[in-house]
C-alpha positions, 0 to 999 in steps of 0.5 A, a space after each residue: 498502433 498501441 500506445 506504448 508506456 513503461 511501468 518503472 520501479 526502482 529499488 522496490 522488491 517483490 512483496 504482497 504490495 508490489 504483486 497487488 500495486 505494481 504487477 496486478 496494475 501493469 496487467 490490468 492496464 494491458 487487458 482493458 486499454 489499447 496500450 502496451 505497458 512494459 514493466 521495468 523493474 530495478 532492483 538492488 544488485 545483490 538481490 538481483 538473480 533471485 528478484 529476477 527469478 521472482 518478479 519473472 515468475 509473477 510476471 514473465 514479460 518484466 524486464 529486471 535489472 540490477 541497480 549498479 553501485 549505491 541506490 543514490 548513485 543512480 546515473 551509473 545505472 541509467 544508461 540501461 535505459 537508453 538500450 530499452 527506450 524509444 522515448 515512450 511514456 513512463 509511469 514512474 513509482 516513486 520519487 527515486 524511480 521518477 529521478 532515475 527515469 526523468 530525462 529518458 522520456 518524452 512524457 513521465 508520470 509521477 505515480 505518487 505513493 507517500 509523503 516522501 519528506 515527512 517519512 524522512 523527517 517523522 520516521 527516519 526511513 532511510 537511516 542515512 543522511 545522504 539518502 535522507 537528502 536525496 529522498 527530499 530532493 527527488 520528491 521536490 523534482 518529481 512533484 515540480 516536474 511531472 507531466 501528470 500525477 497519480 495520488 494514492 489520496 486527495 490528502 496526498 495532493 494537499 500535501 504536495 500543494 501545502 507542505 511543498 508549495 507546488 501547485 498541482 493542476 487538477 486536470 493532471 491529477 487522479 486519485 487511485 487509492 491502493 486497490 484490489 484486482 478482485 474481491 472474494 464473494 465467500 467468507 468462513 463461516 464463524 463458530 457458533 460461540 461468543 468469541 470475538 476475532 480481532 486481526 493485526 495483519 501487516 508489518 511492524 515498522 515505525 510508522 505502523 505503530 505496532 507498539 500502539 496496537 499491541 498496548 490497546 489490544 492488551 487493554 482490550 483482552 483484559 477487559 473482554 475475556 471473549 476477545 481472541 487476537 490473531 498476529 499476521 506478522 513475524 514474531 518479535 517480543 511484544 507478540 511473545 509477551 501477549 502470548 504469555 499473558 494470554 496463551 490460549 487467546 494470542 495467536 501469531 502466524 506468518 503465511 503466503 500472500 495467497 493464504 492471507 485472506 482466508 485467515 482474515 475471513 475467519 476474524 471479526 475486526 481488523 485493527 489498523 492503528 497509526 500515529 496522527 502524523 503527516 506520513 499517515 494522514 496522507 497514506 492509502 494502506 492496502 491493508 484497509 482494502 484487505 480488511 473490508 474484502 474479508 468482511 472485516 469491521 475496520 478499527 481505525 485511527 483518526 485521520 488516516 488518509 481518506 479512509 477514517 471519514 470512509 468508516 464513519 461515512 459507511 459505518 463499517 467499523 470504529 475510529 479509535 481515539 483512545 481506547 478500543 471500546 467494547 466489541 460485538 461479534 460481527 455477524 455474517 450479513 454485515 460481513 457480506 455488506 463490508 464486502 460489497 463496500 470493497 467491492 463498490 469502492 476498492 477494486 481496479 475495475 471501479 477506478 477504470 475511469 480514473 486509469 482511462 483518464 490517465 491514458 488518455 493525458 498521457 
């Protein structure tokens, strides 16, 4: 009989990260191990119908339920687990999912995605004192009570032990960075000119240091007139300012998730700059793997998770301390090498042994 596991998300909605880090993970586990993993998703009630349609279109077997009342009043919704749970094992994505599901399972695995208390203190991610306290409290609860741990970086485990003062046994922990389900084998052929294309792909949240990105790209374009910039994000005033200053060299697009690779692969460099704060020091941005997969050299800040050192060790980009140095065009042999680095380090197949350990211990 296959081992029964529930993968639970709470207050997460569908986007590109949900696809690659939730749905693709559930699918990978079911295809590669003797387990039956069910995706159980709880979404805000006002979004339930729309999210249910989207998630089930992407993964028909998923069970999608509304959160009854406010996010913080999780006990009102918890009874639903009693109807779908036969004391199986749960993998809980994030602290709220862990606290929500804790009493209903014999074994519960904390899928740690971030330094939650640091995010609250450094970036005010909730906008509410009540939610701030809930996030900090549930992180302590999850790290203190988990049967087993998934961490996106080694530095996140250090944060749990050094900042939260909680001993996390090494034999109950696996490090699984944000990975891709598959990698591409081709990239767009570059135009035969001396233009160098830098891309920023992602959101504009405070932790993503978008203002810093814009300032550094502005400086770079002033110094190198062969630099072109592509923003794969929603249009805002800072991008509009750059477009006015460099009308033929700065482009903004907002594309569907499946179109992102095609846009990235036409570029030379991917930019991943963050402030030197705890939130970013423990992070595992999936964008890192997406850039490598598209054959890009990565412009990265110091101390981003385990990745800044990876760039140094594998000569796959530049660690940007102050200003972006003079950039050279990335030729096809290098782009191919970067794709191979992604293949060797950031696919789900590569971390299969870690998932196997997770399944075995659970």
